[in-house]
C-alpha positions in Angstrom: 4.3 6.3 -84.1 4.6 8.4 -80.9 7.1 10.7 -82.5 4.8 11.4 -85.4 1.9 12.1 -83.1 4.0 14.4 -81.0 5.3 16.4 -83.9 1.8 16.7 -85.5 0.3 18.0 -82.2 3.2 20.4 -81.5 3.1 21.8 -85.0 -0.7 22.3 -84.7 -0.4 23.9 -81.3 2.5 26.2 -82.1 1.6 27.0 -85.7 3.9 29.8 -86.9 5.9 29.9 -83.6 9.0 28.3 -85.1 9.8 26.3 -82.0 10.2 23.2 -84.2 12.6 23.9 -87.0 14.7 21.6 -89.2 18.3 21.4 -87.9 20.8 18.8 -88.8 21.5 16.5 -85.8 25.2 16.6 -85.0 26.0 13.5 -82.9 27.9 14.3 -79.7 31.4 12.9 -79.2 31.5 9.4 -78.0 34.6 10.3 -76.0 32.7 13.0 -74.2 29.9 10.6 -73.5 32.3 8.1 -71.9 33.9 10.7 -69.7 30.5 11.8 -68.3 28.6 10.3 -65.4 25.3 8.8 -66.6 23.3 11.3 -64.6 25.0 14.2 -66.6 24.0 12.9 -70.1 21.4 14.7 -72.1 18.9 12.8 -74.3 21.1 12.9 -77.4 24.0 11.5 -75.4 21.8 8.9 -73.8 20.5 7.9 -77.2 24.0 7.2 -78.6 25.1 5.5 -75.3 22.3 3.0 -75.8 20.5 4.1 -72.7 16.7 4.9 -72.4 16.0 8.4 -73.6 13.2 10.8 -74.4 12.7 10.8 -78.2 10.6 13.9 -78.0 13.5 16.1 -76.9 13.2 19.3 -79.0 16.8 19.0 -80.4 16.1 15.4 -81.5 12.7 16.3 -83.0 14.4 19.1 -85.0 17.0 16.6 -86.3 14.3 14.2 -87.5 12.4 17.0 -89.2 15.6 18.0 -91.0 16.1 14.4 -92.1 12.5 14.1 -93.3 12.9 17.2 -95.4 16.2 16.0 -96.9 14.7 12.6 -97.7 11.7 14.2 -99.3 14.0 16.4 -101.4 16.1 13.4 -102.4 13.2 11.2 -103.2 11.6 13.8 -105.5 14.7 14.7 -107.5 14.8 14.1 -111.2 16.7 10.8 -112.0 19.2 12.8 -114.1 20.0 15.3 -111.3 23.2 14.9 -109.2 21.9 13.6 -105.8 25.3 13.5 -104.2 25.1 16.9 -102.6 21.9 15.9 -100.7 23.5 12.8 -99.4 26.6 14.7 -98.3 24.3 17.0 -96.3 22.2 14.2 -94.9 24.6 11.3 -94.1 27.3 11.1 -91.4 29.7 9.6 -94.0 29.0 9.6 -97.8 31.8 7.9 -99.7 32.8 7.7 -103.3 30.5 5.5 -105.4 27.6 5.4 -103.0 24.2 5.1 -104.7 20.8 5.0 -103.1 17.7 4.4 -105.2 14.7 6.5 -104.0 12.6 6.3 -102.0 15.0 6.3 -99.0 14.0 7.0 -95.4 16.0 7.5 -92.2 15.6 9.1 -88.8 18.6 11.4 -88.6 21.0 10.5 -91.4 24.0 11.8 -89.5 24.3 8.5 -87.7 24.7 6.6 -91.0 28.2 5.9 -92.2 28.8 4.3 -95.7 32.0 3.0 -97.1 32.8 3.2 -100.8 30.5 1.8 -103.4 27.6 1.0 -101.1 24.4 0.4 -103.1 20.8 0.5 -101.8 17.8 -0.5 -103.9 14.4 1.2 -103.7 12.6 1.6 -100.4 15.3 1.1 -97.8 14.6 2.3 -94.3 17.4 3.0 -91.9 16.3 4.0 -88.4 19.6 5.5 -87.2 18.9 6.6 -83.6 22.3 5.0 -83.1 25.2 4.4 -85.5 24.7 2.4 -88.7 28.0 1.5 -90.3 28.1 -0.3 -93.7 31.3 -1.4 -95.2 32.4 -0.8 -98.8 31.0 -2.8 -101.7 28.0 -3.9 -99.7 24.6 -4.0 -101.5 21.1 -3.7 -100.0 18.2 -5.1 -101.9 14.8 -3.3 -102.1 12.9 -2.6 -98.9 15.7 -3.6 -96.6 15.0 -2.3 -93.1 17.8 -1.6 -90.5 16.5 -0.8 -87.0 18.9 0.6 -84.4 15.7 1.8 -82.5 14.1 -0.3 -79.9 11.4 0.1 -77.2 11.0 -1.2 -73.7 8.7 -4.3 -73.3 7.2 -2.6 -70.2 4.1 -0.8 -71.6 4.3 2.0 -69.1 8.0 2.8 -69.8 7.3 2.5 -73.5 5.1 5.6 -73.3 8.0 7.9 -72.6 11.3 6.3 -73.5 13.1 4.3 -76.2 16.7 3.1 -76.8 19.1 2.5 -79.6 21.8 -0.1 -80.3 24.4 0.4 -83.0 24.5 -1.9 -86.1 27.5 -2.7 -88.2 27.5 -4.5 -91.6 30.9 -5.5 -93.0 32.3 -5.0 -96.4 31.3 -6.9 -99.6 28.1 -8.2 -98.1 24.7 -8.6 -99.8 21.5 -8.0 -97.8 18.6 -9.5 -99.7 15.3 -7.7 -100.4 13.0 -7.1 -97.4 15.5 -8.4 -94.9 15.2 -6.8 -91.4 18.2 -6.2 -89.2 17.4 -5.7 -85.5 19.2 -3.4 -83.0 22.7 -4.2 -81.9 23.5 -6.6 -84.7 27.0 -7.1 -86.3 27.2 -8.7 -89.7 30.7 -9.6 -90.9 32.5 -9.3 -94.2 31.4 -11.3 -97.3 28.0 -12.2 -95.9 24.8 -13.0 -97.8 21.5 -12.5 -96.0 18.6 -14.2 -97.8 15.6 -12.1 -98.9 13.0 -11.7 -96.2 15.3 -12.8 -93.4 15.0 -11.3 -89.9 18.5 -11.0 -88.4 18.3 -11.3 -84.6 21.9 -12.4 -83.8 25.3 -11.5 -85.1 26.4 -13.2 -88.4 30.0 -14.2 -88.8 32.0 -13.3 -91.9 31.9 -15.4 -95.1 28.6 -17.1 -94.5 25.1 -17.3 -96.0 22.2 -16.8 -93.5 18.5 -17.1 -94.2 15.2 -17.4 -92.4 13.3 -15.9 -89.5 15.3 -15.8 -87.3 18.2 -15.8 -89.7 20.5 -18.9 -89.4 23.8 -19.7 -91.1 23.2 -22.4 -93.7 26.5 -22.2 -95.5 30.1 -21.2 -94.8 32.1 -19.8 -97.7 35.8 -19.9 -98.4 37.6 -17.0 -96.8 38.5 -14.6 -99.6 41.1 -11.7 -99.7 38.7 -8.9 -100.3 41.5 -6.5 -101.1 42.2 -8.2 -104.4 
């Protein structure tokens, strides 16, 4: 919400001044981040390091505007058009066989990495202030929400900073419709997450998890997914 308000006010104040302009966010190198002292990190580097950062940094704001424009373009394309080029320009990794049903929404796009044959149904939201990695052959049902973004519980700190924790979903998994995955979660291979579940803890491979919070209710036979 605060990002939206900030962008609206700045656009109104600087109308025609081109201070805010859509620019693809190119994530900084994680190796470079690790080599720096914390005090030397800029807001983009702090964001990817999982540290508190200022989301209203101009470069981050420009990156989100770019992603919003690309999502709008993608969501309004004719169903018979080739959407792959838009996804290649938006996502960090767009692999063979990926298909995303519109509408689709994300924060930056460039922090999203998809393996082959990933499918997302209508209405998925991926808040990628940190990396989201989804393994090949994984399906997302409609309205799945993946949040790497988080906010401090301290109401004063929350006014100015937020943070992000990376999320990883393994290969050959199925995330049921309207499931929510919270920051910092790892979901293994061959997992099924029940519709409407809220995933607050890591889920091990070859399991079925359901509920709010999601709990493992069934363990599956381990399968060679390379067959």
